[in-house]
py3Dmol code that shows the C-alpha trace and the ligand (Angstrom):
import py3Dmol

protein = """\
ATOM      1  CA  MET A   1      94.359  67.459 127.062  1.00  0.00           C
ATOM      2  CA  VAL A   2      95.668  70.501 128.909  1.00  0.00           C
ATOM      3  CA  ALA A   3      95.626  72.924 125.943  1.00  0.00           C
ATOM      4  CA  ASN A   4      92.055  71.989 125.098  1.00  0.00           C
ATOM      5  CA  LYS A   5      90.922  72.492 128.677  1.00  0.00           C
ATOM      6  CA  ILE A   6      92.580  75.927 128.917  1.00  0.00           C
ATOM      7  CA  ILE A   7      90.736  77.127 125.813  1.00  0.00           C
ATOM      8  CA  MET A   8      87.403  75.497 126.737  1.00  0.00           C
ATOM      9  CA  ASP A   9      87.490  77.154 130.145  1.00  0.00           C
ATOM     10  CA  LEU A  10      87.793  80.529 128.349  1.00  0.00           C
ATOM     11  CA  TYR A  11      85.370  79.778 125.514  1.00  0.00           C
ATOM     12  CA  ASP A  12      81.913  81.271 125.947  1.00  0.00           C
ATOM     13  CA  GLY A  13      80.453  80.108 122.619  1.00  0.00           C
ATOM     14  CA  ASN A  14      80.930  83.482 121.006  1.00  0.00           C
ATOM     15  CA  ASN A  15      84.558  84.474 121.417  1.00  0.00           C
ATOM     16  CA  ALA A  16      86.420  82.102 119.034  1.00  0.00           C
ATOM     17  CA  PHE A  17      88.248  84.790 117.056  1.00  0.00           C
ATOM     18  CA  GLU A  18      89.188  86.654 120.187  1.00  0.00           C
ATOM     19  CA  LEU A  19      90.657  83.481 121.749  1.00  0.00           C
ATOM     20  CA  ILE A  20      92.561  82.707 118.534  1.00  0.00           C
ATOM     21  CA  LYS A  21      94.009  86.202 118.479  1.00  0.00           C
ATOM     22  CA  GLU A  22      94.719  86.622 122.188  1.00  0.00           C
ATOM     23  CA  VAL A  23      95.705  83.090 123.244  1.00  0.00           C
ATOM     24  CA  ILE A  24      96.373  80.588 120.478  1.00  0.00           C
ATOM     25  CA  THR A  25      98.357  82.760 118.037  1.00  0.00           C
ATOM     26  CA  PRO A  26     100.666  84.246 120.700  1.00  0.00           C
ATOM     27  CA  ALA A  27     101.273  80.741 122.084  1.00  0.00           C
ATOM     28  CA  LEU A  28     102.246  79.502 118.585  1.00  0.00           C
ATOM     29  CA  GLU A  29     104.502  82.533 118.127  1.00  0.00           C
ATOM     30  CA  ARG A  30     106.323  81.666 121.327  1.00  0.00           C
ATOM     31  CA  ILE A  31     106.629  78.057 120.208  1.00  0.00           C
ATOM     32  CA  GLY A  32     108.038  79.299 116.868  1.00  0.00           C
ATOM     33  CA  SER A  33     110.640  81.343 118.708  1.00  0.00           C
ATOM     34  CA  LYS A  34     111.618  78.368 120.833  1.00  0.00           C
ATOM     35  CA  TRP A  35     112.129  76.366 117.633  1.00  0.00           C
ATOM     36  CA  ALA A  36     114.135  79.242 116.074  1.00  0.00           C
ATOM     37  CA  ASP A  37     116.320  79.364 119.233  1.00  0.00           C
ATOM     38  CA  GLY A  38     116.914  75.593 119.058  1.00  0.00           C
ATOM     39  CA  ASP A  39     115.083  74.845 122.307  1.00  0.00           C
ATOM     40  CA  ILE A  40     112.504  72.519 120.719  1.00  0.00           C
ATOM     41  CA  ALA A  41     112.441  70.284 117.606  1.00  0.00           C
ATOM     42  CA  LEU A  42     110.419  71.050 114.473  1.00  0.00           C
ATOM     43  CA  SER A  43     108.347  67.950 115.237  1.00  0.00           C
ATOM     44  CA  GLN A  44     107.291  69.480 118.552  1.00  0.00           C
ATOM     45  CA  GLU A  45     106.318  72.698 116.780  1.00  0.00           C
ATOM     46  CA  TYR A  46     104.360  70.617 114.316  1.00  0.00           C
ATOM     47  CA  MET A  47     102.526  68.728 117.079  1.00  0.00           C
ATOM     48  CA  ALA A  48     101.675  72.044 118.805  1.00  0.00           C
ATOM     49  CA  SER A  49     100.167  73.337 115.557  1.00  0.00           C
ATOM     50  CA  ARG A  50      98.150  70.131 115.053  1.00  0.00           C
ATOM     51  CA  ILE A  51      96.751  70.409 118.560  1.00  0.00           C
ATOM     52  CA  SER A  52      95.964  74.071 117.904  1.00  0.00           C
ATOM     53  CA  GLU A  53      94.268  73.211 114.599  1.00  0.00           C
ATOM     54  CA  ASP A  54      91.982  70.744 116.326  1.00  0.00           C
ATOM     55  CA  ILE A  55      91.078  73.246 119.018  1.00  0.00           C
ATOM     56  CA  VAL A  56      90.514  76.010 116.454  1.00  0.00           C
ATOM     57  CA  ASP A  57      88.301  73.683 114.406  1.00  0.00           C
ATOM     58  CA  SER A  58      86.190  72.884 117.449  1.00  0.00           C
ATOM     59  CA  ILE A  59      85.443  76.560 118.266  1.00  0.00           C
ATOM     60  CA  LEU A  60      85.121  78.174 114.845  1.00  0.00           C
ATOM     61  CA  PRO A  61      81.573  79.288 113.953  1.00  0.00           C
ATOM     62  CA  PRO A  62      79.580  77.391 111.339  1.00  0.00           C
ATOM     63  CA  GLU A  63      78.878  78.716 107.819  1.00  0.00           C
ATOM     64  CA  SER A  64      76.221  81.375 107.590  1.00  0.00           C
ATOM     65  CA  SER A  65      72.848  80.222 106.280  1.00  0.00           C
ATOM     66  CA  THR A  66      72.496  83.481 104.386  1.00  0.00           C
ATOM     67  CA  ARG A  67      74.877  82.800 101.528  1.00  0.00           C
ATOM     68  CA  ARG A  68      75.882  85.202  98.775  1.00  0.00           C
ATOM     69  CA  ASP A  69      77.327  83.783  95.591  1.00  0.00           C
ATOM     70  CA  VAL A  70      78.809  87.083  94.425  1.00  0.00           C
ATOM     71  CA  PRO A  71      81.643  87.966  94.654  1.00  0.00           C
ATOM     72  CA  VAL A  72      83.403  84.614  94.194  1.00  0.00           C
ATOM     73  CA  ILE A  73      86.329  84.442  96.631  1.00  0.00           C
ATOM     74  CA  GLY A  74      89.366  82.193  96.213  1.00  0.00           C
ATOM     75  CA  LEU A  75      91.890  81.491  98.976  1.00  0.00           C
ATOM     76  CA  THR A  76      95.408  80.139  98.605  1.00  0.00           C
ATOM     77  CA  THR A  77      98.960  80.060  99.819  1.00  0.00           C
ATOM     78  CA  LEU A  78     101.796  80.224  97.299  1.00  0.00           C
ATOM     79  CA  GLY A  79     104.281  77.626  98.575  1.00  0.00           C
ATOM     80  CA  ASP A  80     103.544  78.291 102.204  1.00  0.00           C
ATOM     81  CA  GLU A  81     102.702  75.256 104.337  1.00  0.00           C
ATOM     82  CA  HIS A  82     101.369  77.412 107.173  1.00  0.00           C
ATOM     83  CA  MET A  83      97.646  76.756 106.846  1.00  0.00           C
ATOM     84  CA  LEU A  84      96.081  77.841 110.135  1.00  0.00           C
ATOM     85  CA  GLY A  85      95.772  81.539 109.258  1.00  0.00           C
ATOM     86  CA  LYS A  86      94.036  80.613 106.017  1.00  0.00           C
ATOM     87  CA  ARG A  87      91.693  78.265 107.771  1.00  0.00           C
ATOM     88  CA  ILE A  88      90.668  80.951 110.267  1.00  0.00           C
ATOM     89  CA  LEU A  89      90.136  83.481 107.488  1.00  0.00           C
ATOM     90  CA  SER A  90      88.036  80.986 105.553  1.00  0.00           C
ATOM     91  CA  ALA A  91      85.835  80.277 108.577  1.00  0.00           C
ATOM     92  CA  PHE A  92      85.314  83.953 109.256  1.00  0.00           C
ATOM     93  CA  LEU A  93      84.341  84.744 105.673  1.00  0.00           C
ATOM     94  CA  LYS A  94      82.071  81.691 105.441  1.00  0.00           C
ATOM     95  CA  ALA A  95      80.369  82.739 108.664  1.00  0.00           C
ATOM     96  CA  SER A  96      79.906  86.189 107.076  1.00  0.00           C
ATOM     97  CA  GLY A  97      78.074  84.533 104.174  1.00  0.00           C
ATOM     98  CA  PHE A  98      80.763  84.389 101.505  1.00  0.00           C
ATOM     99  CA  LYS A  99      81.308  81.336  99.359  1.00  0.00           C
ATOM    100  CA  ILE A 100      85.004  80.440  99.548  1.00  0.00           C
ATOM    101  CA  LEU A 101      86.985  78.302  97.132  1.00  0.00           C
ATOM    102  CA  ASP A 102      90.045  77.082  99.088  1.00  0.00           C
ATOM    103  CA  TYR A 103      92.830  76.109  96.681  1.00  0.00           C
ATOM    104  CA  GLY A 104      95.128  74.889  99.476  1.00  0.00           C
ATOM    105  CA  ASP A 105      98.745  75.560  98.499  1.00  0.00           C
ATOM    106  CA  MET A 106      99.482  76.178  94.815  1.00  0.00           C
ATOM    107  CA  LYS A 107     101.955  77.623  92.364  1.00  0.00           C
ATOM    108  CA  ALA A 108     100.985  80.922  90.751  1.00  0.00           C
ATOM    109  CA  GLU A 109     100.378  79.347  87.323  1.00  0.00           C
ATOM    110  CA  LEU A 110      97.935  76.814  88.757  1.00  0.00           C
ATOM    111  CA  VAL A 111      96.138  79.423  90.829  1.00  0.00           C
ATOM    112  CA  ALA A 112      95.674  81.481  87.677  1.00  0.00           C
ATOM    113  CA  ARG A 113      94.249  78.503  85.756  1.00  0.00           C
ATOM    114  CA  ASN A 114      91.826  77.649  88.586  1.00  0.00           C
ATOM    115  CA  ILE A 115      90.538  81.128  89.165  1.00  0.00           C
ATOM    116  CA  LYS A 116      89.946  81.557  85.421  1.00  0.00           C
ATOM    117  CA  ASN A 117      87.844  78.354  85.358  1.00  0.00           C
ATOM    118  CA  ASP A 118      85.999  79.241  88.551  1.00  0.00           C
ATOM    119  CA  GLY A 119      85.373  82.925  87.706  1.00  0.00           C
ATOM    120  CA  VAL A 120      86.995  84.138  90.923  1.00  0.00           C
ATOM    121  CA  ASP A 121      86.575  87.882  91.587  1.00  0.00           C
ATOM    122  CA  VAL A 122      89.014  88.187  94.497  1.00  0.00           C
ATOM    123  CA  ILE A 123      91.910  85.856  95.297  1.00  0.00           C
ATOM    124  CA  ILE A 124      93.085  86.042  98.893  1.00  0.00           C
ATOM    125  CA  VAL A 125      96.737  85.064  99.398  1.00  0.00           C
ATOM    126  CA  SER A 126      98.041  84.164 102.849  1.00  0.00           C
ATOM    127  CA  VAL A 127     101.826  84.493 103.317  1.00  0.00           C
ATOM    128  CA  LEU A 128     103.795  83.661 106.464  1.00  0.00           C
ATOM    129  CA  MET A 129     107.256  82.978 105.089  1.00  0.00           C
ATOM    130  CA  LEU A 130     109.137  86.103 104.143  1.00  0.00           C
ATOM    131  CA  ASN A 131     110.870  84.408 101.194  1.00  0.00           C
ATOM    132  CA  LEU A 132     107.470  83.596  99.631  1.00  0.00           C
ATOM    133  CA  VAL A 133     106.344  87.239  99.348  1.00  0.00           C
ATOM    134  CA  SER A 134     107.932  87.299  95.865  1.00  0.00           C
ATOM    135  CA  GLU A 135     105.396  84.641  94.798  1.00  0.00           C
ATOM    136  CA  VAL A 136     102.723  87.332  94.924  1.00  0.00           C
ATOM    137  CA  ARG A 137     104.746  89.303  92.358  1.00  0.00           C
ATOM    138  CA  GLU A 138     104.856  86.147  90.253  1.00  0.00           C
ATOM    139  CA  LEU A 139     101.064  85.823  90.525  1.00  0.00           C
ATOM    140  CA  ARG A 140     100.653  89.425  89.389  1.00  0.00           C
ATOM    141  CA  SER A 141     102.865  88.857  86.372  1.00  0.00           C
ATOM    142  CA  VAL A 142     100.899  85.724  85.389  1.00  0.00           C
ATOM    143  CA  PHE A 143      97.662  87.737  85.722  1.00  0.00           C
ATOM    144  CA  ASP A 144      99.076  90.567  83.568  1.00  0.00           C
ATOM    145  CA  ARG A 145     100.335  88.127  80.955  1.00  0.00           C
ATOM    146  CA  GLU A 146      97.026  86.257  80.768  1.00  0.00           C
ATOM    147  CA  GLY A 147      94.857  89.355  81.046  1.00  0.00           C
ATOM    148  CA  ILE A 148      93.206  88.139  84.293  1.00  0.00           C
ATOM    149  CA  ASP A 149      91.464  90.977  86.170  1.00  0.00           C
ATOM    150  CA  THR A 150      90.849  89.087  89.442  1.00  0.00           C
ATOM    151  CA  LYS A 151      91.790  91.283  92.407  1.00  0.00           C
ATOM    152  CA  ILE A 152      94.648  90.126  94.631  1.00  0.00           C
ATOM    153  CA  LEU A 153      94.176  90.624  98.392  1.00  0.00           C
ATOM    154  CA  VAL A 154      97.170  89.693 100.556  1.00  0.00           C
ATOM    155  CA  GLY A 155      97.733  89.247 104.280  1.00  0.00           C
ATOM    156  CA  GLY A 156      99.952  87.535 106.849  1.00  0.00           C
ATOM    157  CA  ALA A 157     103.038  88.381 108.879  1.00  0.00           C
ATOM    158  CA  PRO A 158     105.346  89.968 106.226  1.00  0.00           C
ATOM    159  CA  PHE A 159     102.621  92.455 105.247  1.00  0.00           C
ATOM    160  CA  LEU A 160     102.028  93.406 108.865  1.00  0.00           C
ATOM    161  CA  PHE A 161     105.698  94.319 109.350  1.00  0.00           C
ATOM    162  CA  ASP A 162     105.923  96.415 106.199  1.00  0.00           C
ATOM    163  CA  HIS A 163     102.738  98.247 105.369  1.00  0.00           C
ATOM    164  CA  ASP A 164     103.738  99.185 101.798  1.00  0.00           C
ATOM    165  CA  LEU A 165     104.920  95.696 100.834  1.00  0.00           C
ATOM    166  CA  TRP A 166     101.578  94.743  99.240  1.00  0.00           C
ATOM    167  CA  LYS A 167     101.985  97.591  96.731  1.00  0.00           C
ATOM    168  CA  GLU A 168     105.561  96.635  95.933  1.00  0.00           C
ATOM    169  CA  VAL A 169     104.551  93.067  95.013  1.00  0.00           C
ATOM    170  CA  GLY A 170     101.615  94.188  92.832  1.00  0.00           C
ATOM    171  CA  ALA A 171      98.690  93.214  95.079  1.00  0.00           C
ATOM    172  CA  ASP A 172      95.491  95.239  94.859  1.00  0.00           C
ATOM    173  CA  SER A 173      95.053  95.472  98.596  1.00  0.00           C
ATOM    174  CA  MET A 174      96.049  94.074 101.954  1.00  0.00           C
ATOM    175  CA  ALA A 175      94.231  93.346 105.189  1.00  0.00           C
ATOM    176  CA  SER A 176      95.624  92.747 108.638  1.00  0.00           C
ATOM    177  CA  ASP A 177      92.898  90.503 109.964  1.00  0.00           C
ATOM    178  CA  ALA A 178      89.794  88.616 108.934  1.00  0.00           C
ATOM    179  CA  MET A 179      87.409  91.476 109.754  1.00  0.00           C
ATOM    180  CA  GLU A 180      89.482  93.851 107.629  1.00  0.00           C
ATOM    181  CA  SER A 181      89.600  91.353 104.778  1.00  0.00           C
ATOM    182  CA  PHE A 182      85.794  91.413 104.762  1.00  0.00           C
ATOM    183  CA  GLU A 183      85.900  95.223 104.434  1.00  0.00           C
ATOM    184  CA  GLN A 184      88.598  95.092 101.753  1.00  0.00           C
ATOM    185  CA  ILE A 185      86.641  92.574  99.638  1.00  0.00           C
ATOM    186  CA  ASN A 186      83.632  94.850  99.668  1.00  0.00           C
ATOM    187  CA  SER A 187      85.752  97.862  98.808  1.00  0.00           C
ATOM    188  CA  LEU A 188      87.550  96.069  95.973  1.00  0.00           C
ATOM    189  CA  MET A 189      84.153  95.022  94.565  1.00  0.00           C
ATOM    190  CA  GLY A 190      82.609  98.437  95.101  1.00  0.00           C
ATOM    191  CA  ILE A 191      80.025  96.953  97.474  1.00  0.00           C
ATOM    192  CA  VAL A 192      78.591  99.515  99.899  1.00  0.00           C
ATOM    193  CA  GLN A 193      77.659  97.963 103.266  1.00  0.00           C
TER     194      GLN A 193
END
"""
ligand_1 = """\
91
B12
C 102.969 75.982 113.184
C 104.187 76.405 112.392
C 104.665 75.547 111.416
C 103.937 74.253 111.027
C 102.753 74.588 110.082
C 101.625 73.575 110.155
C 100.378 73.993 109.405
N 99.728 73.010 108.783
O 99.972 75.148 109.412
C 105.109 73.454 110.327
C 105.801 72.631 111.366
C 104.697 72.570 109.142
C 106.015 74.643 109.926
C 106.956 74.503 108.890
C 107.883 75.511 108.613
N 108.086 76.635 109.288
Co 106.836 77.298 110.622
N 105.912 78.043 112.045
C 104.792 77.672 112.692
C 104.453 78.687 113.812
C 104.950 78.123 115.116
C 103.007 79.037 113.965
C 102.260 79.493 112.677
C 100.793 79.561 112.940
O 100.041 78.637 112.669
N 100.328 80.675 113.623
C 98.973 80.873 114.001
C 98.161 81.506 112.862
C 96.698 81.642 113.312
O 98.696 82.755 112.636
P 99.093 83.308 111.207
O 99.416 82.233 110.259
O 100.068 84.422 111.411
O 97.719 83.895 110.691
C 97.056 84.991 111.318
C 97.377 86.331 110.683
O 98.698 86.431 110.130
C 96.325 86.497 109.660
N 96.569 86.052 108.290
C 97.279 85.061 107.752
N 97.151 85.064 106.417
C 96.316 86.067 106.089
C 95.838 86.492 104.873
C 94.969 87.610 104.843
C 94.424 88.130 103.540
C 94.585 88.237 106.063
C 93.640 89.370 106.057
C 95.077 87.774 107.263
C 95.936 86.709 107.266
O 95.188 85.702 110.111
C 95.600 84.754 111.095
C 94.679 84.915 112.287
O 94.891 86.131 112.932
C 105.261 79.933 113.318
C 105.662 80.919 114.429
C 105.122 82.319 114.180
N 105.747 83.307 114.838
O 104.217 82.545 113.451
C 106.474 79.282 112.585
C 107.196 80.056 111.464
C 106.206 80.821 110.611
N 107.818 78.962 110.708
C 108.988 79.253 110.245
C 109.831 78.385 109.463
C 111.202 78.875 109.172
C 109.324 77.173 108.967
C 110.044 76.157 108.064
C 110.941 76.755 106.956
C 110.871 75.231 108.979
C 111.713 74.208 108.261
N 112.999 74.344 108.383
O 111.187 73.341 107.576
C 108.865 75.395 107.484
C 108.299 76.079 106.249
C 107.548 75.224 105.302
C 106.845 76.114 104.242
N 107.258 76.036 102.988
O 105.939 76.830 104.550
C 109.384 80.683 110.665
C 109.262 81.692 109.489
C 110.445 82.650 109.420
C 110.328 83.622 108.247
N 111.090 84.657 108.363
O 109.629 83.527 107.332
C 108.458 80.931 111.872
C 108.125 82.436 112.107
C 109.147 80.345 113.151
C 110.334 81.206 113.600
N 110.195 81.924 114.704
O 111.375 81.194 112.998
N 105.802 75.725 110.662
"""
view = py3Dmol.view(width=600, height=400)
view.addModel(protein, "pdb")
view.setStyle({"model": 0}, {"cartoon": {"style": "trace"}})
view.addModel(ligand_1, "xyz")
view.setStyle({"model": 1}, {"stick": {}})
view.zoomTo()
view.show()
């Protein structure tokens, strides 16, 4: 497979996140624009993302053997079917020693029920679709109604374009990439590194 060979030629065993950022994500962004311009079908975009997922899976680092059980981190999308960003984030945080509960894609009510049961300290929400940003506001209002004090950390394209958006939707913090999410989790939990 051509895509696989291109990445493997560049992969040195230690640069997975760099390759994802510099090569795979920009390629998918170009593919997304081609779809938006009507040059390719959604099925082709889908196949490109499946191929990318397989490549990403093959280069992501394994979980760290030094695991910490506190804080408990949940990860979800709120109606968004774009899963690759979440998967990358999860791998990075697992490699950093965090235990991650991945809820897949859920409605706010269900996320709230799960994090209550699981005692989640920080819920990370990945959003790619602009119209789903309002779901974070919904999550905040469910938390307020139910008295849930789990911190909400958001990230993804809409929050990169508008740096104050996370405040407007009632999140506790935002991060622009996996490394920053690590720092934000520690800061939200008052953990000094
Ligand atoms: C692949 C893809 C799909 C695949 C997804 C497959 C899958 N299982 O993931 C399929 C084909 C299913 C799909 C469907 C749709 N898609 Co689509 N898709 C894409 C595409 C091409 C790439 C997305 C991707 O995987 N990028 C690579 C990953 C690694 O990047 P990422 O998600 O941005 O994540 C990175 C960062 O943002 C960050 N990050 C992400 N989340 C978080 C969270 C935190 C806390 C932190 C710190 C960081 C972080 O970390 C990641 C690594 O750096 C984009 C194009 C684009 N420009 O993004 C369109 C795109 C996102 N899709 C789009 C659209 C419109 C759709 C559909 C509505 C199409 C349709 N008519 O059905 C549906 C939506 C379904 C839904 N409810 O979600 C639009 C969105 C427009 C908008 N304004 O919101 C885009 C931008 C295409 C375009 N140019 O118009 N899509």
